[in-house]
C-alpha positions in Angstrom: 41.7 -92.7 -67.2 45.4 -92.1 -67.4 45.6 -92.0 -63.6 44.3 -95.6 -63.5 46.7 -96.8 -66.1 49.7 -95.2 -64.3 48.7 -96.7 -61.0 48.0 -100.1 -62.5 51.4 -100.2 -64.2 53.3 -99.0 -61.2 51.8 -101.7 -59.0 52.0 -104.6 -61.5 54.9 -103.8 -63.7 58.5 -103.7 -62.3 59.8 -102.6 -65.7 57.4 -99.6 -66.1 59.2 -96.5 -67.4 58.0 -94.0 -64.8 59.9 -91.1 -66.2 58.4 -91.3 -69.7 54.9 -91.9 -68.2 55.3 -88.7 -66.2 56.0 -86.8 -69.4 52.9 -88.3 -71.0 50.9 -87.5 -67.9 51.9 -83.8 -67.9 51.0 -83.5 -71.6 47.7 -85.4 -71.4 46.0 -82.3 -70.1 46.5 -80.5 -73.4 43.6 -80.8 -75.9 46.1 -81.2 -78.8 48.0 -84.1 -77.2 47.1 -87.7 -78.4 48.8 -90.9 -77.5 48.0 -94.3 -79.1 48.1 -97.6 -77.3 51.1 -98.7 -79.3 53.0 -95.4 -78.5 52.0 -95.8 -74.8 53.3 -99.4 -74.5 56.5 -98.6 -76.5 57.4 -95.5 -74.4 56.5 -96.8 -71.0 57.0 -100.6 -71.3 53.4 -101.1 -70.3 52.0 -104.6 -70.0 48.4 -104.0 -69.0 47.2 -102.9 -72.4 48.4 -103.6 -76.0 47.4 -103.4 -79.6 47.8 -105.7 -82.5 47.5 -104.7 -86.2 46.2 -106.8 -89.0 43.7 -109.7 -89.2 42.4 -110.6 -85.8 44.1 -107.5 -84.5 42.7 -105.0 -82.0 43.3 -103.4 -78.6 43.5 -105.8 -75.6 43.7 -104.9 -72.0 43.6 -106.5 -68.6 40.1 -106.9 -67.4 40.5 -104.4 -64.6 41.6 -101.8 -67.1 38.8 -102.7 -69.5 36.1 -102.3 -66.7 37.6 -99.0 -65.5 37.5 -97.7 -69.1 33.9 -98.8 -69.5 33.0 -97.0 -66.3 34.9 -93.9 -67.4 33.1 -93.8 -70.8 29.7 -94.2 -69.2 30.2 -91.5 -66.7 31.7 -89.0 -69.3 28.7 -89.5 -71.7 26.0 -88.5 -69.2 
């Protein structure tokens, strides 16, 4: 899933922080490493996915990211 997020941001976001994303990418293979959506967007300047707290809050993503995530979840639960 991270690969899709990286590629999507690189293609669609001119302000994407590639250096920080590479650090997250390298650490993502570790079982003990976790990254929240807020942390991801703050560190990498991501625009394709974001999270809001409070009433009417939630995690929102571009439809391409949402569909890719759904496909990823279905395939990993079989």
